All heavy atoms as TSV, in Angstrom:
chain	resi	resn	atom	element	x	y	z
A	1	SER	N	N	-3.070	-20.752	5.779
A	1	SER	CA	C	-3.904	-22.021	5.424
A	1	SER	C	C	-3.132	-23.153	5.015
A	1	SER	O	O	-3.585	-24.231	5.241
A	1	SER	CB	C	-5.015	-21.512	4.529
A	1	SER	OG	O	-4.494	-21.389	3.180
A	2	LEU	N	N	-1.962	-22.895	4.311
A	2	LEU	CA	C	-1.179	-24.040	3.869
A	2	LEU	C	C	-0.813	-24.959	5.006
A	2	LEU	O	O	-0.802	-26.124	4.899
A	2	LEU	CB	C	0.078	-23.435	3.097
A	2	LEU	CG	C	1.096	-24.512	2.643
A	2	LEU	CD1	C	0.380	-25.480	1.679
A	2	LEU	CD2	C	2.313	-23.843	1.948
A	3	ARG	N	N	-0.205	-24.262	6.097
A	3	ARG	CA	C	0.391	-25.140	7.262
A	3	ARG	C	C	-0.903	-25.864	7.802
A	3	ARG	O	O	-0.681	-26.961	8.354
A	3	ARG	CB	C	1.023	-24.199	8.210
A	3	ARG	CG	C	2.262	-23.622	7.647
A	3	ARG	CD	C	3.404	-24.585	7.222
A	3	ARG	NE	N	4.385	-23.841	6.433
A	3	ARG	CZ	C	4.874	-24.262	5.248
A	3	ARG	NH1	N	4.389	-25.291	4.647
A	3	ARG	NH2	N	5.856	-23.575	4.770
A	4	ILE	N	N	-1.999	-25.386	7.939
A	4	ILE	CA	C	-3.225	-25.958	8.444
A	4	ILE	C	C	-3.552	-27.166	7.508
A	4	ILE	O	O	-3.858	-28.216	8.199
A	4	ILE	CB	C	-4.205	-24.991	8.581
A	4	ILE	CG1	C	-3.972	-23.924	9.655
A	4	ILE	CG2	C	-5.707	-25.701	9.090
A	4	ILE	CD1	C	-5.072	-22.725	9.693
A	5	TYR	N	N	-3.659	-26.985	6.303
A	5	TYR	CA	C	-3.972	-28.142	5.406
A	5	TYR	C	C	-2.950	-29.309	5.634
A	5	TYR	O	O	-3.195	-30.441	5.631
A	5	TYR	CB	C	-4.069	-27.670	3.978
A	5	TYR	CG	C	-5.208	-26.902	3.596
A	5	TYR	CD1	C	-5.161	-25.883	2.680
A	5	TYR	CD2	C	-6.463	-27.325	4.114
A	5	TYR	CE1	C	-6.325	-25.257	2.187
A	5	TYR	CE2	C	-7.611	-26.622	3.674
A	5	TYR	CZ	C	-7.564	-25.578	2.710
A	5	TYR	OH	O	-8.673	-25.073	2.361
A	6	GLU	N	N	-1.633	-28.917	5.554
A	6	GLU	CA	C	-0.532	-29.824	5.734
A	6	GLU	C	C	-0.681	-30.649	6.978
A	6	GLU	O	O	-0.602	-31.896	7.012
A	6	GLU	CB	C	0.776	-29.212	5.602
A	6	GLU	CG	C	1.105	-28.746	4.260
A	6	GLU	CD	C	2.480	-28.031	4.304
A	6	GLU	OE1	O	2.922	-27.456	5.386
A	6	GLU	OE2	O	3.016	-27.958	3.222
A	7	LYS	N	N	-1.076	-30.025	8.079
A	7	LYS	CA	C	-1.220	-30.705	9.280
A	7	LYS	C	C	-2.541	-31.445	9.480
A	7	LYS	O	O	-2.416	-32.640	9.854
A	7	LYS	CB	C	-1.182	-29.674	10.497
A	7	LYS	CG	C	-1.178	-30.210	11.945
A	7	LYS	CD	C	-1.144	-29.230	12.971
A	7	LYS	CE	C	-1.031	-29.844	14.207
A	7	LYS	NZ	N	-0.867	-28.914	15.439
A	8	ALA	N	N	-3.601	-31.048	8.844
A	8	ALA	CA	C	-4.877	-31.695	8.952
A	8	ALA	C	C	-5.013	-32.783	7.931
A	8	ALA	O	O	-5.542	-33.843	8.306
A	8	ALA	CB	C	-5.912	-30.637	8.860
A	9	LEU	N	N	-4.542	-32.575	6.759
A	9	LEU	CA	C	-4.859	-33.428	5.642
A	9	LEU	C	C	-3.501	-34.370	5.241
A	9	LEU	O	O	-3.669	-35.309	4.406
A	9	LEU	CB	C	-5.294	-32.820	4.425
A	9	LEU	CG	C	-6.501	-31.800	4.551
A	9	LEU	CD1	C	-6.742	-30.930	3.472
A	9	LEU	CD2	C	-7.682	-32.634	4.974
A	10	GLY	N	N	-2.323	-33.819	5.587
A	10	GLY	CA	C	-1.063	-34.507	5.082
A	10	GLY	C	C	-0.470	-33.805	4.013
A	10	GLY	O	O	-1.230	-32.999	3.287
A	11	VAL	N	N	0.717	-33.768	3.945
A	11	VAL	CA	C	1.562	-32.930	2.873
A	11	VAL	C	C	1.215	-33.394	1.374
A	11	VAL	O	O	1.508	-32.595	0.503
A	11	VAL	CB	C	3.041	-32.982	3.005
A	11	VAL	CG1	C	3.296	-32.286	4.427
A	11	VAL	CG2	C	3.562	-34.429	3.121
A	12	ASP	N	N	0.599	-34.564	1.188
A	12	ASP	CA	C	0.413	-35.005	-0.249
A	12	ASP	C	C	-1.090	-34.869	-0.607
A	12	ASP	O	O	-1.526	-35.573	-1.553
A	12	ASP	CB	C	0.865	-36.454	-0.417
A	12	ASP	CG	C	2.449	-36.509	-0.295
A	12	ASP	OD1	O	3.101	-35.495	-0.740
A	12	ASP	OD2	O	2.872	-37.558	-0.007
A	13	HIS	N	N	-1.808	-34.104	0.085
A	13	HIS	CA	C	-3.357	-34.047	-0.180
A	13	HIS	C	C	-3.429	-32.991	-1.341
A	13	HIS	O	O	-2.821	-31.917	-1.403
A	13	HIS	CB	C	-4.010	-33.627	0.978
A	13	HIS	CG	C	-5.527	-33.794	0.922
A	13	HIS	ND1	N	-6.345	-32.810	0.263
A	13	HIS	CD2	C	-6.281	-34.885	1.364
A	13	HIS	CE1	C	-7.571	-33.206	0.400
A	13	HIS	NE2	N	-7.598	-34.425	0.956
A	14	PRO	N	N	-4.500	-33.272	-2.176
A	14	PRO	CA	C	-4.723	-32.275	-3.314
A	14	PRO	C	C	-5.010	-30.877	-2.815
A	14	PRO	O	O	-4.733	-29.847	-3.414
A	14	PRO	CB	C	-5.923	-32.886	-4.065
A	14	PRO	CG	C	-5.712	-34.423	-3.878
A	14	PRO	CD	C	-5.244	-34.491	-2.319
A	15	ASN	N	N	-5.758	-30.727	-1.659
A	15	ASN	CA	C	-5.971	-29.411	-1.166
A	15	ASN	C	C	-4.715	-28.652	-0.875
A	15	ASN	O	O	-4.587	-27.472	-0.904
A	15	ASN	CB	C	-6.864	-29.450	0.112
A	15	ASN	CG	C	-8.440	-29.735	-0.292
A	15	ASN	OD1	O	-8.688	-29.957	-1.393
A	15	ASN	ND2	N	-9.204	-30.007	0.658
A	16	VAL	N	N	-3.692	-29.370	-0.339
A	16	VAL	CA	C	-2.453	-28.799	-0.043
A	16	VAL	C	C	-1.788	-28.280	-1.374
A	16	VAL	O	O	-1.231	-27.110	-1.473
A	16	VAL	CB	C	-1.353	-29.771	0.565
A	16	VAL	CG1	C	-0.015	-29.243	0.728
A	16	VAL	CG2	C	-1.964	-30.241	1.980
A	17	ALA	N	N	-1.858	-29.131	-2.461
A	17	ALA	CA	C	-1.354	-28.647	-3.782
A	17	ALA	C	C	-2.074	-27.397	-4.315
A	17	ALA	O	O	-1.497	-26.611	-4.724
A	17	ALA	CB	C	-1.680	-29.707	-4.774
A	18	THR	N	N	-3.433	-27.309	-4.104
A	18	THR	CA	C	-4.135	-26.211	-4.288
A	18	THR	C	C	-3.678	-24.876	-3.613
A	18	THR	O	O	-3.565	-23.825	-4.144
A	18	THR	CB	C	-5.721	-26.334	-4.147
A	18	THR	OG1	O	-6.080	-27.535	-4.923
A	18	THR	CG2	C	-6.644	-25.199	-4.559
A	19	ALA	N	N	-3.525	-25.076	-2.286
A	19	ALA	CA	C	-2.915	-23.975	-1.536
A	19	ALA	C	C	-1.592	-23.492	-1.915
A	19	ALA	O	O	-1.299	-22.257	-2.112
A	19	ALA	CB	C	-3.041	-24.356	0.113
A	20	LEU	N	N	-0.719	-24.488	-2.329
A	20	LEU	CA	C	0.507	-24.134	-2.892
A	20	LEU	C	C	0.506	-23.465	-4.164
A	20	LEU	O	O	1.137	-22.406	-4.381
A	20	LEU	CB	C	1.378	-25.366	-3.129
A	20	LEU	CG	C	1.942	-26.018	-1.877
A	20	LEU	CD1	C	2.393	-27.493	-2.173
A	20	LEU	CD2	C	3.118	-25.439	-1.209
A	21	ASN	N	N	-0.434	-23.847	-5.116
A	21	ASN	CA	C	-0.733	-23.136	-6.317
A	21	ASN	C	C	-1.193	-21.753	-6.032
A	21	ASN	O	O	-0.703	-20.763	-6.705
A	21	ASN	CB	C	-1.673	-23.934	-7.053
A	21	ASN	CG	C	-1.232	-24.413	-8.431
A	21	ASN	OD1	O	-0.479	-23.844	-8.981
A	21	ASN	ND2	N	-1.652	-25.602	-8.719
A	22	ASN	N	N	-2.106	-21.504	-5.135
A	22	ASN	CA	C	-2.621	-20.166	-4.890
A	22	ASN	C	C	-1.539	-19.230	-4.384
A	22	ASN	O	O	-1.536	-18.073	-4.547
A	22	ASN	CB	C	-3.772	-20.265	-3.849
A	22	ASN	CG	C	-4.994	-20.983	-4.473
A	22	ASN	OD1	O	-5.140	-21.117	-5.547
A	22	ASN	ND2	N	-5.895	-21.417	-3.574
A	23	LEU	N	N	-0.631	-19.802	-3.462
A	23	LEU	CA	C	0.441	-18.997	-2.903
A	23	LEU	C	C	1.398	-18.679	-3.993
A	23	LEU	O	O	1.824	-17.554	-4.052
A	23	LEU	CB	C	1.155	-19.871	-1.714
A	23	LEU	CG	C	2.273	-18.962	-1.087
A	23	LEU	CD1	C	1.942	-17.685	-0.427
A	23	LEU	CD2	C	2.783	-19.969	0.132
A	24	ALA	N	N	1.701	-19.582	-4.872
A	24	ALA	CA	C	2.533	-19.309	-5.998
A	24	ALA	C	C	2.072	-18.245	-6.846
A	24	ALA	O	O	2.741	-17.338	-7.398
A	24	ALA	CB	C	2.923	-20.631	-6.658
A	25	THR	N	N	0.706	-18.256	-7.033
A	25	THR	CA	C	-0.003	-17.264	-7.954
A	25	THR	C	C	0.153	-15.736	-7.390
A	25	THR	O	O	0.539	-14.900	-7.988
A	25	THR	CB	C	-1.307	-17.477	-8.069
A	25	THR	OG1	O	-1.551	-18.888	-8.827
A	25	THR	CG2	C	-2.070	-16.528	-8.871
A	26	LEU	N	N	0.054	-15.680	-5.935
A	26	LEU	CA	C	0.285	-14.557	-5.337
A	26	LEU	C	C	1.758	-14.091	-5.416
A	26	LEU	O	O	1.960	-12.762	-5.769
A	26	LEU	CB	C	-0.167	-14.641	-3.947
A	26	LEU	CG	C	0.108	-13.383	-2.954
A	26	LEU	CD1	C	-0.723	-12.168	-3.354
A	26	LEU	CD2	C	-0.115	-13.769	-1.466
A	27	LEU	N	N	2.660	-14.971	-5.178
A	27	LEU	CA	C	4.065	-14.548	-5.260
A	27	LEU	C	C	4.374	-14.244	-6.693
A	27	LEU	O	O	5.192	-13.167	-6.833
A	27	LEU	CB	C	4.902	-15.795	-4.847
A	27	LEU	CG	C	4.868	-16.058	-3.328
A	27	LEU	CD1	C	5.572	-17.453	-3.134
A	27	LEU	CD2	C	5.505	-14.987	-2.535
A	28	ARG	N	N	3.871	-14.801	-7.689
A	28	ARG	CA	C	4.230	-14.330	-9.121
A	28	ARG	C	C	3.624	-12.954	-9.416
A	28	ARG	O	O	4.272	-12.184	-9.980
A	28	ARG	CB	C	3.528	-15.379	-10.089
A	28	ARG	CG	C	4.477	-16.625	-10.351
A	28	ARG	CD	C	3.941	-17.446	-11.576
A	28	ARG	NE	N	2.746	-16.885	-12.267
A	28	ARG	CZ	C	1.541	-17.472	-12.316
A	28	ARG	NH1	N	1.297	-18.616	-11.730
A	28	ARG	NH2	N	0.597	-17.000	-13.090
A	29	ALA	N	N	2.396	-12.667	-8.809
A	29	ALA	CA	C	1.834	-11.411	-8.999
A	29	ALA	C	C	2.687	-10.271	-8.300
A	29	ALA	O	O	2.648	-9.118	-8.731
A	29	ALA	CB	C	0.434	-11.430	-8.509
A	30	GLN	N	N	3.470	-10.626	-7.300
A	30	GLN	CA	C	4.323	-9.677	-6.691
A	30	GLN	C	C	5.749	-9.647	-7.336
A	30	GLN	O	O	6.577	-8.968	-6.695
A	30	GLN	CB	C	4.410	-9.968	-5.144
A	30	GLN	CG	C	3.154	-9.969	-4.466
A	30	GLN	CD	C	3.215	-10.512	-3.003
A	30	GLN	OE1	O	4.130	-11.287	-2.585
A	30	GLN	NE2	N	2.279	-10.252	-2.112
A	31	GLY	N	N	5.914	-10.422	-8.380
A	31	GLY	CA	C	7.207	-10.482	-8.956
A	31	GLY	C	C	8.119	-11.420	-8.261
A	31	GLY	O	O	9.313	-11.328	-8.632
A	32	LYS	N	N	7.807	-12.227	-7.357
A	32	LYS	CA	C	8.697	-13.142	-6.691
A	32	LYS	C	C	8.789	-14.540	-7.240
A	32	LYS	O	O	8.372	-15.466	-6.755
A	32	LYS	CB	C	8.206	-13.171	-5.062
A	32	LYS	CG	C	8.276	-11.842	-4.482
A	32	LYS	CD	C	7.707	-12.041	-3.048
A	32	LYS	CE	C	7.673	-10.582	-2.499
A	32	LYS	NZ	N	7.162	-10.774	-1.054
A	33	TYR	N	N	9.309	-14.407	-8.513
A	33	TYR	CA	C	9.309	-15.622	-9.320
A	33	TYR	C	C	10.131	-16.806	-8.724
A	33	TYR	O	O	9.766	-17.957	-8.769
A	33	TYR	CB	C	9.701	-15.344	-10.686
A	33	TYR	CG	C	8.902	-14.349	-11.410
A	33	TYR	CD1	C	9.372	-13.127	-11.611
A	33	TYR	CD2	C	7.616	-14.619	-11.760
A	33	TYR	CE1	C	8.530	-12.143	-12.161
A	33	TYR	CE2	C	6.704	-13.727	-12.459
A	33	TYR	CZ	C	7.315	-12.410	-12.524
A	33	TYR	OH	O	6.438	-11.547	-13.127
A	34	ASP	N	N	11.296	-16.417	-8.082
A	34	ASP	CA	C	12.155	-17.464	-7.611
A	34	ASP	C	C	11.431	-18.167	-6.330
A	34	ASP	O	O	11.856	-19.276	-6.070
A	34	ASP	CB	C	13.516	-16.733	-7.090
A	34	ASP	CG	C	14.304	-16.369	-8.324
A	34	ASP	OD1	O	14.089	-16.865	-9.381
A	34	ASP	OD2	O	15.260	-15.508	-8.059
A	35	GLU	N	N	10.521	-17.427	-5.633
A	35	GLU	CA	C	9.888	-18.127	-4.559
A	35	GLU	C	C	8.650	-18.841	-5.080
A	35	GLU	O	O	8.282	-19.842	-4.458
A	35	GLU	CB	C	9.455	-17.044	-3.626
A	35	GLU	CG	C	10.495	-16.310	-2.839
A	35	GLU	CD	C	9.968	-15.231	-1.941
A	35	GLU	OE1	O	9.135	-15.515	-1.132
A	35	GLU	OE2	O	10.466	-14.156	-2.077
A	36	ALA	N	N	8.082	-18.526	-6.261
A	36	ALA	CA	C	6.908	-19.062	-6.724
A	36	ALA	C	C	7.240	-20.431	-7.299
A	36	ALA	O	O	6.393	-21.391	-7.220
A	36	ALA	CB	C	6.265	-18.174	-7.697
A	37	ILE	N	N	8.259	-20.637	-8.171
A	37	ILE	CA	C	8.533	-21.757	-8.862
A	37	ILE	C	C	8.645	-23.055	-7.945
A	37	ILE	O	O	8.016	-24.105	-8.279
A	37	ILE	CB	C	9.876	-21.633	-9.780
A	37	ILE	CG1	C	9.492	-20.594	-10.819
A	37	ILE	CG2	C	10.389	-22.937	-10.357
A	37	ILE	CD1	C	10.718	-20.195	-11.672
A	38	PRO	N	N	9.348	-23.027	-6.815
A	38	PRO	CA	C	9.299	-24.260	-6.053
A	38	PRO	C	C	8.031	-24.753	-5.577
A	38	PRO	O	O	7.653	-25.858	-5.442
A	38	PRO	CB	C	10.258	-23.959	-4.905
A	38	PRO	CG	C	11.186	-22.736	-5.241
A	38	PRO	CD	C	10.301	-22.012	-6.311
A	39	LEU	N	N	7.215	-23.701	-5.274
A	39	LEU	CA	C	5.877	-24.056	-4.842
A	39	LEU	C	C	4.875	-24.684	-5.934
A	39	LEU	O	O	4.267	-25.613	-5.669
A	39	LEU	CB	C	5.072	-22.725	-4.353
A	39	LEU	CG	C	5.761	-22.090	-3.065
A	39	LEU	CD1	C	4.911	-20.827	-2.760
A	39	LEU	CD2	C	5.922	-22.990	-1.968
A	40	LEU	N	N	5.246	-24.163	-7.100
A	40	LEU	CA	C	4.508	-24.706	-8.276
A	40	LEU	C	C	5.071	-26.204	-8.538
A	40	LEU	O	O	4.247	-26.999	-8.868
A	40	LEU	CB	C	4.679	-23.889	-9.520
A	40	LEU	CG	C	3.933	-22.561	-9.553
A	40	LEU	CD1	C	4.356	-21.713	-10.706
A	40	LEU	CD2	C	2.441	-22.727	-9.669
A	41	GLU	N	N	6.319	-26.426	-8.378
A	41	GLU	CA	C	6.837	-27.694	-8.695
A	41	GLU	C	C	6.356	-28.693	-7.600
A	41	GLU	O	O	5.953	-29.915	-7.943
A	41	GLU	CB	C	8.372	-27.641	-8.588
A	41	GLU	CG	C	9.070	-26.958	-9.685
A	41	GLU	CD	C	10.492	-26.632	-9.646
A	41	GLU	OE1	O	11.029	-26.688	-8.420
A	41	GLU	OE2	O	11.116	-26.440	-10.616
A	42	GLN	N	N	6.256	-28.221	-6.333
A	42	GLN	CA	C	5.718	-29.163	-5.330
A	42	GLN	C	C	4.154	-29.438	-5.551
A	42	GLN	O	O	3.884	-30.647	-5.455
A	42	GLN	CB	C	5.863	-28.498	-3.857
A	42	GLN	CG	C	5.508	-29.332	-2.694
A	42	GLN	CD	C	5.610	-28.593	-1.466
A	42	GLN	OE1	O	6.113	-27.614	-1.416
A	42	GLN	NE2	N	5.215	-29.342	-0.470
A	43	SER	N	N	3.566	-28.504	-6.027
A	43	SER	CA	C	2.060	-28.679	-6.199
A	43	SER	C	C	1.960	-29.726	-7.380
A	43	SER	O	O	1.054	-30.505	-7.216
A	43	SER	CB	C	1.427	-27.316	-6.672
A	43	SER	OG	O	0.193	-27.538	-7.044
A	44	LEU	N	N	2.715	-29.471	-8.480
A	44	LEU	CA	C	2.691	-30.427	-9.449
A	44	LEU	C	C	2.976	-31.822	-9.156
A	44	LEU	O	O	2.280	-32.764	-9.491
A	44	LEU	CB	C	3.581	-29.941	-10.666
A	44	LEU	CG	C	3.562	-30.689	-11.920
A	44	LEU	CD1	C	2.205	-30.850	-12.702
A	44	LEU	CD2	C	4.567	-30.099	-12.898
A	45	ARG	N	N	4.016	-31.984	-8.362
A	45	ARG	CA	C	4.337	-33.371	-7.908
A	45	ARG	C	C	3.196	-34.059	-7.087
A	45	ARG	O	O	2.913	-35.226	-7.253
A	45	ARG	CB	C	5.543	-33.268	-6.946
A	45	ARG	CG	C	6.944	-33.157	-7.742
A	45	ARG	CD	C	8.104	-33.521	-6.923
A	45	ARG	NE	N	8.191	-32.529	-5.747
A	45	ARG	CZ	C	8.821	-31.402	-5.706
A	45	ARG	NH1	N	9.487	-30.934	-6.924
A	45	ARG	NH2	N	8.845	-30.580	-4.692
A	46	ILE	N	N	2.474	-33.221	-6.188
A	46	ILE	CA	C	1.403	-33.716	-5.476
A	46	ILE	C	C	0.377	-34.168	-6.417
A	46	ILE	O	O	-0.215	-35.347	-6.446
A	46	ILE	CB	C	0.923	-32.790	-4.437
A	46	ILE	CG1	C	2.084	-32.444	-3.296
A	46	ILE	CG2	C	-0.410	-33.279	-3.781
A	46	ILE	CD1	C	1.723	-31.414	-2.526
A	47	TYR	N	N	-0.060	-33.138	-7.364
A	47	TYR	CA	C	-1.176	-33.521	-8.168
A	47	TYR	C	C	-0.858	-34.832	-9.115
A	47	TYR	O	O	-1.745	-35.620	-9.338
A	47	TYR	CB	C	-1.467	-32.439	-9.234
A	47	TYR	CG	C	-2.242	-31.317	-8.619
A	47	TYR	CD1	C	-1.862	-30.006	-8.834
A	47	TYR	CD2	C	-3.284	-31.462	-7.717
A	47	TYR	CE1	C	-2.624	-28.861	-8.363
A	47	TYR	CE2	C	-4.015	-30.287	-7.156
A	47	TYR	CZ	C	-3.625	-29.134	-7.534
A	47	TYR	OH	O	-4.395	-28.097	-7.060
A	48	GLU	N	N	0.363	-34.897	-9.577
A	48	GLU	CA	C	0.853	-35.989	-10.502
A	48	GLU	C	C	0.691	-37.392	-9.607
A	48	GLU	O	O	0.081	-38.311	-10.162
A	48	GLU	CB	C	2.179	-35.807	-10.955
A	48	GLU	CG	C	2.173	-34.726	-12.147
A	48	GLU	CD	C	3.639	-34.631	-12.638
A	48	GLU	OE1	O	4.570	-34.921	-12.025
A	48	GLU	OE2	O	3.690	-33.887	-13.782
A	49	SER	N	N	1.105	-37.313	-8.416
A	49	SER	CA	C	1.286	-38.633	-7.670
A	49	SER	C	C	-0.196	-39.042	-7.185
A	49	SER	O	O	-0.485	-40.223	-7.066
A	49	SER	CB	C	2.308	-38.582	-6.427
A	49	SER	OG	O	1.831	-37.556	-5.510
A	50	VAL	N	N	-0.995	-38.099	-6.780
A	50	VAL	CA	C	-2.137	-38.428	-6.191
A	50	VAL	C	C	-3.316	-38.530	-7.186
A	50	VAL	O	O	-4.178	-39.425	-7.033
A	50	VAL	CB	C	-2.625	-37.393	-5.057
A	50	VAL	CG1	C	-3.937	-37.599	-4.529
A	50	VAL	CG2	C	-1.615	-37.228	-3.953
A	51	LEU	N	N	-3.306	-37.649	-8.218
A	51	LEU	CA	C	-4.426	-37.642	-9.108
A	51	LEU	C	C	-4.178	-38.334	-10.440
A	51	LEU	O	O	-5.107	-38.638	-11.201
A	51	LEU	CB	C	-4.962	-36.125	-9.366
A	51	LEU	CG	C	-5.426	-35.330	-8.064
A	51	LEU	CD1	C	-5.518	-33.885	-8.386
A	51	LEU	CD2	C	-6.506	-36.132	-7.368
A	52	GLY	N	N	-2.927	-38.441	-10.779
A	52	GLY	CA	C	-2.572	-39.030	-12.064
A	52	GLY	C	C	-2.140	-37.928	-13.062
A	52	GLY	O	O	-2.561	-36.812	-12.967
A	53	LEU	N	N	-1.488	-38.421	-14.097
A	53	LEU	CA	C	-0.869	-37.441	-15.138
A	53	LEU	C	C	-2.022	-36.925	-16.008
A	53	LEU	O	O	-1.800	-35.793	-16.503
A	53	LEU	CB	C	0.128	-38.146	-16.013
A	53	LEU	CG	C	1.341	-38.625	-15.238
A	53	LEU	CD1	C	2.290	-39.471	-16.208
A	53	LEU	CD2	C	2.138	-37.535	-14.711
A	54	ASP	N	N	-3.168	-37.539	-16.128
A	54	ASP	CA	C	-4.213	-37.181	-16.987
A	54	ASP	C	C	-5.236	-36.232	-16.363
A	54	ASP	O	O	-6.229	-35.870	-16.982
A	54	ASP	CB	C	-4.862	-38.294	-17.690
A	54	ASP	CG	C	-3.862	-39.126	-18.560
A	54	ASP	OD1	O	-3.038	-38.481	-19.225
A	54	ASP	OD2	O	-4.022	-40.371	-18.736
A	55	HIS	N	N	-5.012	-35.914	-14.994
A	55	HIS	CA	C	-6.083	-35.123	-14.333
A	55	HIS	C	C	-5.902	-33.705	-14.779
A	55	HIS	O	O	-4.914	-33.152	-15.068
A	55	HIS	CB	C	-5.876	-35.364	-12.974
A	55	HIS	CG	C	-7.032	-34.837	-12.039
A	55	HIS	ND1	N	-7.165	-33.414	-11.793
A	55	HIS	CD2	C	-7.975	-35.485	-11.552
A	55	HIS	CE1	C	-8.287	-33.246	-11.053
A	55	HIS	NE2	N	-8.816	-34.460	-10.988
A	56	PRO	N	N	-7.155	-32.969	-14.905
A	56	PRO	CA	C	-7.089	-31.532	-15.284
A	56	PRO	C	C	-6.168	-30.784	-14.374
A	56	PRO	O	O	-5.658	-29.676	-14.797
A	56	PRO	CB	C	-8.596	-31.118	-15.285
A	56	PRO	CG	C	-9.253	-32.430	-15.436
A	56	PRO	CD	C	-8.544	-33.528	-14.868
A	57	ALA	N	N	-6.178	-31.002	-13.138
A	57	ALA	CA	C	-5.323	-30.155	-12.216
A	57	ALA	C	C	-3.884	-30.182	-12.496
A	57	ALA	O	O	-3.186	-29.283	-12.252
A	57	ALA	CB	C	-5.486	-30.787	-10.639
A	58	VAL	N	N	-3.457	-31.323	-13.077
A	58	VAL	CA	C	-2.076	-31.521	-13.672
A	58	VAL	C	C	-1.875	-30.443	-14.772
A	58	VAL	O	O	-0.840	-29.648	-14.815
A	58	VAL	CB	C	-1.735	-32.923	-13.976
A	58	VAL	CG1	C	-0.328	-32.874	-14.608
A	58	VAL	CG2	C	-1.698	-33.724	-12.741
A	59	ALA	N	N	-2.889	-30.434	-15.688
A	59	ALA	CA	C	-2.738	-29.538	-16.735
A	59	ALA	C	C	-2.764	-28.186	-16.325
A	59	ALA	O	O	-1.981	-27.320	-16.834
A	59	ALA	CB	C	-3.913	-29.873	-17.791
A	60	THR	N	N	-3.522	-27.851	-15.357
A	60	THR	CA	C	-3.621	-26.339	-14.746
A	60	THR	C	C	-2.231	-26.051	-14.254
A	60	THR	O	O	-1.910	-24.926	-14.408
A	60	THR	CB	C	-4.749	-26.325	-13.790
A	60	THR	OG1	O	-6.002	-26.595	-14.589
A	60	THR	CG2	C	-4.848	-24.769	-13.235
A	61	SER	N	N	-1.768	-26.915	-13.539
A	61	SER	CA	C	-0.429	-26.592	-12.861
A	61	SER	C	C	0.631	-26.378	-13.870
A	61	SER	O	O	1.444	-25.495	-13.856
A	61	SER	CB	C	0.027	-27.741	-11.963
A	61	SER	OG	O	-0.416	-27.672	-10.664
A	62	LEU	N	N	0.653	-27.206	-14.886
A	62	LEU	CA	C	1.651	-27.090	-16.008
A	62	LEU	C	C	1.513	-25.730	-16.734
A	62	LEU	O	O	2.406	-25.026	-17.115
A	62	LEU	CB	C	1.618	-28.277	-16.994
A	62	LEU	CG	C	2.046	-29.628	-16.427
A	62	LEU	CD1	C	1.642	-30.673	-17.462
A	62	LEU	CD2	C	3.509	-29.500	-16.366
A	63	ASN	N	N	0.212	-25.393	-16.855
A	63	ASN	CA	C	-0.106	-24.000	-17.458
A	63	ASN	C	C	0.378	-22.812	-16.585
A	63	ASN	O	O	0.919	-21.848	-17.291
A	63	ASN	CB	C	-1.596	-23.902	-17.654
A	63	ASN	CG	C	-1.921	-22.729	-18.540
A	63	ASN	OD1	O	-1.437	-22.591	-19.512
A	63	ASN	ND2	N	-2.903	-21.915	-18.056
A	64	LYS	N	N	0.393	-22.987	-15.455
A	64	LYS	CA	C	0.910	-21.891	-14.509
A	64	LYS	C	C	2.440	-21.662	-14.768
A	64	LYS	O	O	2.988	-20.523	-14.604
A	64	LYS	CB	C	0.619	-22.097	-12.990
A	64	LYS	CG	C	-0.901	-21.986	-12.760
A	64	LYS	CD	C	-1.087	-21.951	-11.320
A	64	LYS	CE	C	-2.629	-21.860	-11.162
A	64	LYS	NZ	N	-3.109	-20.494	-11.175
A	65	PHE	N	N	3.151	-22.727	-15.188
A	65	PHE	CA	C	4.566	-22.494	-15.384
A	65	PHE	C	C	4.683	-21.773	-16.670
A	65	PHE	O	O	5.747	-20.931	-16.783
A	65	PHE	CB	C	5.265	-23.936	-15.687
A	65	PHE	CG	C	5.642	-24.575	-14.357
A	65	PHE	CD1	C	5.014	-25.638	-13.927
A	65	PHE	CD2	C	6.766	-24.124	-13.666
A	65	PHE	CE1	C	5.413	-26.301	-12.817
A	65	PHE	CE2	C	7.242	-24.725	-12.530
A	65	PHE	CZ	C	6.444	-25.983	-12.144
A	66	ALA	N	N	3.860	-21.838	-17.587
A	66	ALA	CA	C	3.997	-20.873	-18.854
A	66	ALA	C	C	3.588	-19.585	-18.652
A	66	ALA	O	O	3.907	-18.774	-19.590
A	66	ALA	CB	C	2.986	-21.668	-19.840
A	67	GLU	N	N	2.781	-19.189	-17.625
A	67	GLU	CA	C	2.327	-17.882	-17.438
A	67	GLU	C	C	3.430	-16.897	-17.066
A	67	GLU	O	O	4.394	-17.019	-16.641
A	67	GLU	CB	C	1.256	-17.782	-16.441
A	67	GLU	CG	C	-0.017	-18.484	-16.766
A	67	GLU	CD	C	-1.059	-18.509	-15.832
A	67	GLU	OE1	O	-0.852	-18.100	-14.682
A	67	GLU	OE2	O	-2.101	-18.935	-16.117
């Protein structure tokens, strides 16, 4: 679904960030932390640039780093 969102909505769309977040959560659950971190970083960059630093999605993304 990530590639579909990127193609249909553009790589900087909040739905792409959500898909990245979801994939990172799955990878973390599998113990694949090195693969999850870049996805979380990319998701955070999208949320910050599109939604702004004060948006709840930014806080949620930052929280995932702490988990």
